[in-house]
C-alpha positions as a printed NumPy array, in Angstrom:
array([[-15.102, -41.021, -20.793],
       [-11.022, -41.672, -20.516],
       [-10.282, -39.183, -22.672],
       [-12.363, -36.419, -20.793],
       [-10.427, -37.43 , -17.737],
       [ -7.158, -37.474, -19.535],
       [ -8.128, -34.29 , -20.891],
       [ -9.358, -32.417, -17.945],
       [ -6.481, -33.958, -15.83 ],
       [ -3.952, -32.038, -18.952],
       [ -5.737, -29.131, -18.464],
       [ -5.337, -29.099, -14.697],
       [ -1.405, -29.357, -14.954],
       [ -1.22 , -27.247, -17.511],
       [ -2.896, -24.436, -15.284],
       [ -0.912, -25.694, -12.295],
       [  2.171, -25.377, -14.207],
       [  1.396, -21.901, -15.213],
       [  0.434, -20.65 , -11.68 ],
       [  4.15 , -22.151, -10.432],
       [  5.74 , -20.311, -13.146],
       [  4.341, -16.835, -12.664],
       [  4.998, -17.267,  -8.792],
       [  8.673, -18.41 ,  -9.548],
       [  9.135, -15.304, -12.232],
       [  7.898, -12.73 ,  -9.345],
       [ 10.191, -10.498,  -8.937],
       [ 11.182, -10.152,  -5.194],
       [ 11.358,  -6.992,  -3.232],
       [ 12.94 ,  -4.078,  -4.117],
       [ 14.016,  -0.817,  -1.966],
       [ 14.764,   2.282,  -3.559],
       [ 15.973,   5.258,  -1.265],
       [ 13.862,   8.203,  -1.765],
       [ 15.787,  10.873,   0.382],
       [ 17.443,  11.108,   4.252],
       [ 15.783,   7.794,   5.852],
       [ 13.21 ,   7.348,   3.691],
       [ 12.587,   4.359,   1.615],
       [ 10.416,   3.155,  -1.011],
       [  9.87 ,  -0.67 ,  -0.997],
       [  7.89 ,  -2.42 ,  -3.899],
       [  6.587,  -5.682,  -3.684],
       [  4.774,  -7.521,  -6.611],
       [  1.666,  -9.842,  -6.54 ],
       [  1.048, -11.691,  -9.705],
       [ -2.332, -10.568, -11.227],
       [ -3.904, -11.571, -14.291],
       [ -0.305, -14.003, -14.984],
       [  1.796, -11.204, -14.786],
       [  3.45 ,  -9.397, -11.787],
       [  1.899,  -6.133, -10.686],
       [  3.746,  -3.429,  -8.207],
       [  2.687,  -2.287,  -4.595],
       [  4.691,   0.301,  -3.011],
       [  5.362,   0.463,   0.736],
       [  7.09 ,   3.398,   2.506],
       [  9.418,   2.727,   5.497],
       [ 11.382,   5.865,   7.579],
       [ 14.555,   4.635,   9.658],
       [ 14.887,   6.285,  13.073],
       [ 17.019,   6.319,  15.814],
       [ 14.59 ,   3.869,  17.833],
       [ 13.495,   1.232,  14.942],
       [ 11.71 ,   1.524,  11.68 ],
       [  8.279,   2.615,  11.005],
       [  6.577,   0.901,   8.065],
       [  3.547,   2.275,   5.854],
       [  1.874,  -0.619,   4.467],
       [  2.659,  -3.996,   4.258],
       [  3.926,  -5.861,   1.125],
       [  0.846,  -7.409,  -0.762],
       [  2.379, -11.007,  -0.695],
       [  2.464, -13.294,   2.229],
       [  5.877, -14.588,   0.728],
       [  7.558, -11.058,   0.775],
       [  6.247, -10.506,   4.875],
       [  9.712, -11.888,   6.081],
       [ 11.469, -10.957,   3.508],
       [ 10.997,  -7.605,   4.073],
       [ 12.01 ,  -7.713,   8.129],
       [ 15.179,  -9.357,   6.644],
       [ 16.179,  -7.062,   4.466],
       [ 15.207,  -3.809,   6.53 ],
       [ 17.394,  -5.64 ,   8.871],
       [ 20.422,  -6.698,   6.899],
       [ 20.407,  -2.942,   5.251],
       [ 20.022,  -0.69 ,   8.347],
       [ 20.861,  -3.447,  11.355],
       [ 17.641,  -2.028,  12.906],
       [ 14.097,  -3.635,  13.265],
       [ 10.179,  -2.473,  12.308],
       [  8.81 ,  -1.142,  15.581],
       [  5.892,  -0.079,  14.165],
       [  3.346,  -0.665,  11.119],
       [  0.871,   1.672,   9.782],
       [ -1.814,   0.965,   6.904],
       [ -3.478,   3.381,   4.944],
       [ -7.041,   1.256,   3.736],
       [ -8.453,  -2.53 ,   4.526],
       [ -7.454,  -4.041,   0.799],
       [ -4.936,  -6.764,   0.797],
       [ -2.047,  -4.916,  -0.967],
       [ -1.79 ,  -2.889,   2.112],
       [ -2.94 ,  -4.457,   5.264],
       [ -2.227,  -8.329,   4.233],
       [  0.253,  -8.639,   6.25 ],
       [ -0.645,  -6.989,   9.653],
       [ -1.058, -10.061,  11.898],
       [  1.863, -11.508,  10.656],
       [  4.138,  -8.319,  11.734],
       [  2.103,  -8.532,  15.19 ],
       [  3.43 , -11.617,  15.615],
       [  6.938, -10.479,  15.407],
       [  6.196,  -7.766,  18.094],
       [  5.35 ,  -5.056,  16.039],
       [  3.283,  -2.313,  16.919],
       [  0.237,  -2.476,  14.16 ],
       [ -2.1  ,   0.751,  13.443],
       [ -5.045,   1.168,  11.089],
       [ -7.84 ,   3.702,  11.598],
       [-11.054,   2.532,  13.127],
       [-12.834,   2.245,  10.13 ],
       [-10.119,   0.327,   8.812],
       [ -9.916,  -2.075,  11.113],
       [-13.926,  -2.498,  11.118],
       [-13.693,  -2.936,   7.359],
       [-11.252,  -5.828,   8.64 ],
       [-13.286,  -7.441,  11.12 ],
       [-13.838, -10.821,   8.909],
       [-10.383, -11.052,   8.558],
       [ -8.151, -11.955,  11.087],
       [ -4.976, -11.566,   9.17 ],
       [ -5.67 ,  -8.339,   8.522],
       [ -6.499,  -6.731,  11.886],
       [ -4.333,  -4.332,  13.247],
       [ -3.804,  -4.019,  17.206],
       [ -4.019,  -0.385,  17.651],
       [ -6.602,   1.821,  16.54 ],
       [ -6.749,   5.68 ,  16.061],
       [-10.411,   7.613,  15.836],
       [ -8.993,  10.835,  14.046],
       [ -6.409,  12.3  ,  12.383],
       [ -3.434,  11.715,  14.773],
       [  0.409,  12.637,  14.956],
       [  2.504,  10.212,  15.867],
       [  6.328,  10.984,  17.166],
       [  8.816,   8.465,  16.748],
       [ 12.609,   8.65 ,  17.009],
       [ 13.235,  12.301,  16.377],
       [ 10.684,  12.22 ,  13.577],
       [  7.131,  13.472,  13.319],
       [  4.204,  12.303,  10.701],
       [  0.457,  12.728,  10.76 ],
       [ -2.789,  10.547,   9.475],
       [ -5.325,  12.729,   7.149],
       [ -8.893,  11.413,   6.252],
       [ -9.505,  13.016,   3.434],
       [-12.592,  11.971,   2.451],
       [-14.104,   8.622,   0.6  ],
       [-12.071,   7.973,  -2.406],
       [-10.312,   4.511,  -3.735],
       [-12.22 ,   3.458,  -0.383],
       [-14.111,   4.619,   2.323],
       [-11.275,   4.637,   4.575],
       [ -8.469,   5.714,   2.919],
       [ -6.047,   7.718,   4.65 ],
       [ -2.808,   9.377,   3.574],
       [  0.169,  10.27 ,   5.877],
       [  2.123,  13.518,   5.725],
       [  5.818,  14.241,   6.896],
       [  5.596,  18.287,   7.194],
       [  9.359,  18.828,   7.508],
       [ 10.257,  16.763,   4.597],
       [  7.434,  17.419,   2.473],
       [  6.53 ,  13.749,   1.837],
       [  3.006,  12.657,   0.974],
       [  2.343,   9.065,   1.586],
       [ -0.88 ,   8.365,  -0.511],
       [ -1.179,   4.726,  -0.86 ],
       [ -3.88 ,   3.611,  -3.51 ],
       [ -5.676,   7.191,  -2.84 ],
       [ -2.936,   8.384,  -5.136],
       [ -2.527,   7.405,  -8.847],
       [  0.782,   7.554, -10.368],
       [  1.732,   9.418, -13.376],
       [  2.954,   6.276, -14.752],
       [ -0.69 ,   4.998, -15.463],
       [ -3.95 ,   6.298, -16.959],
       [ -6.038,   3.379, -15.228],
       [ -7.958,   3.875, -12.393],
       [ -7.465,   0.645, -11.089],
       [ -9.767,  -1.417,  -8.742],
       [-13.063,   0.902,  -7.727],
       [-14.862,  -2.172,  -6.309],
       [-14.689,  -0.289,  -3.319],
       [-14.535,   2.974,  -4.416],
       [-16.569,   6.37 ,  -4.492],
       [-15.878,   7.828,  -7.645],
       [-18.305,  10.537,  -7.087],
       [-16.462,  11.931,  -3.797],
       [-13.207,  11.081,  -4.608],
       [-12.188,  14.197,  -6.52 ],
       [-13.044,  16.233,  -3.655],
       [-11.43 ,  14.2  ,  -1.315],
       [ -8.309,  14.573,  -3.561],
       [ -8.622,  18.821,  -3.709],
       [ -8.984,  18.576,  -0.042],
       [ -5.816,  16.918,   0.254],
       [ -4.047,  19.524,  -2.087],
       [ -5.675,  22.42 ,  -0.02 ],
       [ -4.352,  20.502,   3.134],
       [ -0.577,  19.757,   2.052],
       [ -0.183,  22.062,  -0.754],
       [  3.457,  21.859,  -1.929],
       [  4.65 ,  18.145,  -1.32 ],
       [  8.348,  17.498,  -2.756],
       [  7.578,  14.087,  -2.684],
       [  4.124,  12.041,  -3.531],
       [  4.453,   8.167,  -3.414],
       [  0.875,   6.497,  -5.118],
       [  0.093,   2.999,  -4.153],
       [  1.536,   1.559,  -7.367],
       [  4.053,   2.611, -10.108],
       [  6.432,   5.113, -10.325],
       [  6.251,   8.363,  -7.716],
       [  9.125,  10.179,  -9.892],
       [  6.552,  12.839, -10.709],
       [  5.229,  14.809,  -7.642],
       [  2.373,  15.828,  -9.742],
       [  0.558,  12.757,  -9.016],
       [ -2.571,  14.26 ,  -6.997],
       [ -3.2  ,  16.437, -10.187],
       [ -2.77 ,  13.687, -12.213],
       [ -5.375,  11.712, -10.337],
       [ -7.742,  14.305, -10.373],
       [ -7.558,  14.032, -14.419],
       [ -8.466,  10.338, -14.158],
       [-11.302,  10.676, -12.314],
       [-12.821,  13.175, -14.519],
       [-12.771,  10.766, -17.394],
       [-14.161,   8.198, -15.553],
       [-16.501,  10.634, -13.711],
       [-19.607,   8.528, -15.097],
       [-18.471,   5.001, -13.161],
       [-19.824,   4.011,  -9.987]])
């Protein structure tokens, strides 16, 4: 009995120490210049013992900063605000999320508490109804055009894919397509989390996006590299290989 208790205590100690070690070795947020006043920020979450990257994007305008998707890990919510303020001497005034999963919406409540206007689609808010931490204060019911500090961008719902609520965001002048987890990076061949996906509908939704925005100069996926702007085509290839799933 004593041996069992000692063994169990040792096991808990090892697991706890491993979790602490993994968290301590989680990289901090990295901010990478994309073009003009656009920046991609990559945060990390420990997943299966390893840091897993998640992309957000922000735009610096004369009125303030617009953030597209929040960091995944709670420990990064405030550091992102601090990093942006230190780098640009401006505050985030608006945050829009592209779907309800934690890697994109976990920080909504926190940023709302800081006076930031938080937005999501009505469907995203409905899917977040049981998690108060992830609820946006403001919602839009249809594809919506925003004008902030001299910049114009629009949300677009392409149809179901990674989730039933996934949207993309398009910047016509700059030809930037911010895709969130709806779009897969050319750096990976993994379809990723499909727990809430509609794999059968996803290919057509990607084609709808390609038809709506045929010549993007930059395509930002939800995870991994955005160096190649052929991520939409690559997403179709991944979906073709996984067509029997779901």
